C-alpha positions as a Markdown table, in Angstrom:
| # | Residue | x | y | z |
|---|---|---|---|---|
| 1 | Met | -21.5 | 27.1 | 9.2 |
| 2 | Glu | -24.1 | 26.2 | 11.9 |
| 3 | Glu | -23.4 | 23.4 | 14.3 |
| 4 | Lys | -26.3 | 21.2 | 15.1 |
| 5 | Pro | -27.2 | 20.5 | 18.9 |
| 6 | Glu | -26.4 | 16.9 | 20.0 |
| 7 | Ser | -29.3 | 14.8 | 19.9 |
| 8 | Arg | -28.0 | 12.2 | 22.3 |
| 9 | Ser | -28.2 | 12.4 | 26.0 |
| 10 | Gly | -25.1 | 13.8 | 28.0 |
| 11 | Leu | -24.7 | 10.2 | 29.6 |
| 12 | Ile | -24.2 | 8.7 | 26.3 |
| 13 | Val | -21.8 | 11.2 | 25.0 |
| 14 | Gly | -19.8 | 11.0 | 28.3 |
| 15 | Val | -19.6 | 7.1 | 28.0 |
| 16 | Glu | -18.5 | 7.4 | 24.3 |
| 17 | Trp | -15.7 | 9.8 | 25.4 |
| 18 | Ala | -14.7 | 7.7 | 28.2 |
| 19 | Ser | -14.5 | 4.7 | 26.0 |
| 20 | Arg | -12.2 | 6.8 | 23.7 |
| 21 | Val | -10.0 | 7.9 | 26.5 |
| 22 | Thr | -9.7 | 4.4 | 27.8 |
| 23 | Thr | -8.7 | 2.8 | 24.4 |
| 24 | Ile | -6.1 | 5.5 | 24.1 |
| 25 | Ala | -4.5 | 4.8 | 27.5 |
| 26 | Ala | -4.6 | 1.1 | 27.1 |
| 27 | Gly | -2.8 | 1.5 | 23.5 |
| 28 | Phe | 0.1 | 3.2 | 25.2 |
| 29 | Ser | -0.1 | 1.2 | 28.7 |
| 30 | Leu | -0.8 | -2.4 | 27.7 |
| 31 | Pro | 2.1 | -3.5 | 25.4 |
| 32 | Pro | 4.7 | -2.2 | 28.0 |
| 33 | Leu | 2.7 | -4.2 | 30.8 |
| 34 | Ile | 2.5 | -7.3 | 28.8 |
| 35 | Gly | 6.3 | -7.1 | 27.9 |
| 36 | Phe | 6.9 | -6.7 | 31.7 |
| 37 | Gly | 4.9 | -9.9 | 32.3 |
| 38 | Leu | 6.8 | -11.9 | 29.6 |
| 39 | Asp | 9.8 | -10.8 | 31.1 |
| 40 | Arg | 8.9 | -12.0 | 34.5 |
| 41 | Trp | 7.3 | -15.2 | 33.4 |
| 42 | Leu | 10.2 | -16.2 | 30.8 |
| 43 | Gly | 13.1 | -14.7 | 32.7 |
| 44 | Trp | 14.5 | -12.5 | 30.0 |
| 45 | Ala | 16.0 | -9.2 | 30.6 |
| 46 | Pro | 14.1 | -6.1 | 29.9 |
| 47 | Val | 13.9 | -7.0 | 26.3 |
| 48 | Ala | 10.2 | -7.7 | 26.2 |
| 49 | Thr | 9.4 | -4.6 | 28.2 |
| 50 | Ile | 11.4 | -2.3 | 25.9 |
| 51 | Ala | 10.0 | -3.9 | 23.0 |
| 52 | Gly | 6.5 | -3.4 | 24.5 |
| 53 | Thr | 7.3 | 0.2 | 25.3 |
| 54 | Ile | 8.4 | 0.9 | 21.7 |
| 55 | Leu | 5.0 | -0.8 | 20.5 |
| 56 | Gly | 3.1 | 1.2 | 22.9 |
| 57 | Phe | 4.7 | 4.6 | 21.6 |
| 58 | Val | 3.6 | 3.3 | 18.0 |
| 59 | Val | 0.1 | 2.1 | 18.9 |
| 60 | Gly | -0.9 | 5.2 | 21.2 |
| 61 | Pro | -0.4 | 7.8 | 18.5 |
| 62 | Leu | -2.3 | 5.6 | 16.1 |
| 63 | Glu | -5.2 | 5.7 | 18.3 |
| 64 | Ile | -5.0 | 9.2 | 18.8 |
| 65 | Leu | -5.2 | 9.7 | 14.9 |
| 66 | Ala | -8.1 | 7.5 | 14.5 |
| 67 | Leu | -10.0 | 9.2 | 17.4 |
| 68 | Ala | -9.1 | 12.5 | 15.4 |
| 69 | Arg | -10.8 | 10.9 | 12.4 |
| 70 | Gln | -14.0 | 10.3 | 14.2 |
| 71 | Ile | -14.5 | 13.7 | 15.8 |
| 72 | Pro | -18.1 | 14.9 | 14.5 |
| 73 | Gly | -18.2 | 18.1 | 12.5 |
| 74 | Arg | -14.8 | 17.5 | 10.8 |
| 75 | Ser | -15.1 | 17.9 | 7.1 |
| 76 | Ser | -14.0 | 14.7 | 5.4 |
| 77 | Ser | -11.9 | 16.8 | 2.6 |
| 78 | Gly | -8.9 | 16.4 | 4.9 |
| 79 | Ala | -9.1 | 12.7 | 5.4 |
| 80 | Arg | -6.8 | 10.4 | 3.9 |
| 81 | Gly | -8.2 | 8.9 | 0.7 |
| 82 | Ser | -10.9 | 11.4 | 0.2 |
| 83 | Arg | -8.8 | 13.8 | -2.3 |
| 84 | Gln | -11.0 | 15.9 | -4.5 |
| 85 | Ser | -10.1 | 16.1 | -8.2 |
| 86 | Pro | -8.5 | 19.3 | -9.4 |
| 87 | Leu | -10.8 | 19.2 | -12.6 |
| 88 | Pro | -14.0 | 20.9 | -12.6 |
| 89 | Pro | -17.1 | 18.3 | -12.4 |
| 90 | Glu | -18.1 | 19.2 | -16.3 |
| 91 | Ser | -14.6 | 17.9 | -17.4 |
| 92 | Met | -15.0 | 14.5 | -15.5 |
| 93 | Ser | -18.3 | 13.5 | -17.3 |
| 94 | Gly | -16.7 | 12.3 | -20.4 |
| 95 | Pro | -15.4 | 13.6 | -23.6 |
| 96 | Pro | -15.9 | 17.1 | -24.6 |
| 97 | Lys | -19.1 | 18.0 | -26.1 |
| 98 | Glu | -19.1 | 19.6 | -29.4 |
| 99 | Ser | -20.9 | 23.0 | -29.5 |
| 100 | Arg | -23.1 | 23.9 | -32.6 |
């Protein structure tokens, strides 16, 4: 399989990847930081920080999976919801045709 050369400039590709990495970092770090701020503001024990940390460890990997689905050059056959039918195409076209 031949890979096509990138038609966009290197700067555009670099900014796109920087945005992706920043989104992943925010997915991991923002929930615990928001939880810490809530703990300080409301005077709670580390309840919100712990909840934010757990949320961060759920949201972060989901961001990584979303990034993996967007990588160019991946075939869509492995993506969720795009299963191919095990039947050959001619069997999906309706009732069997009589041969004469």
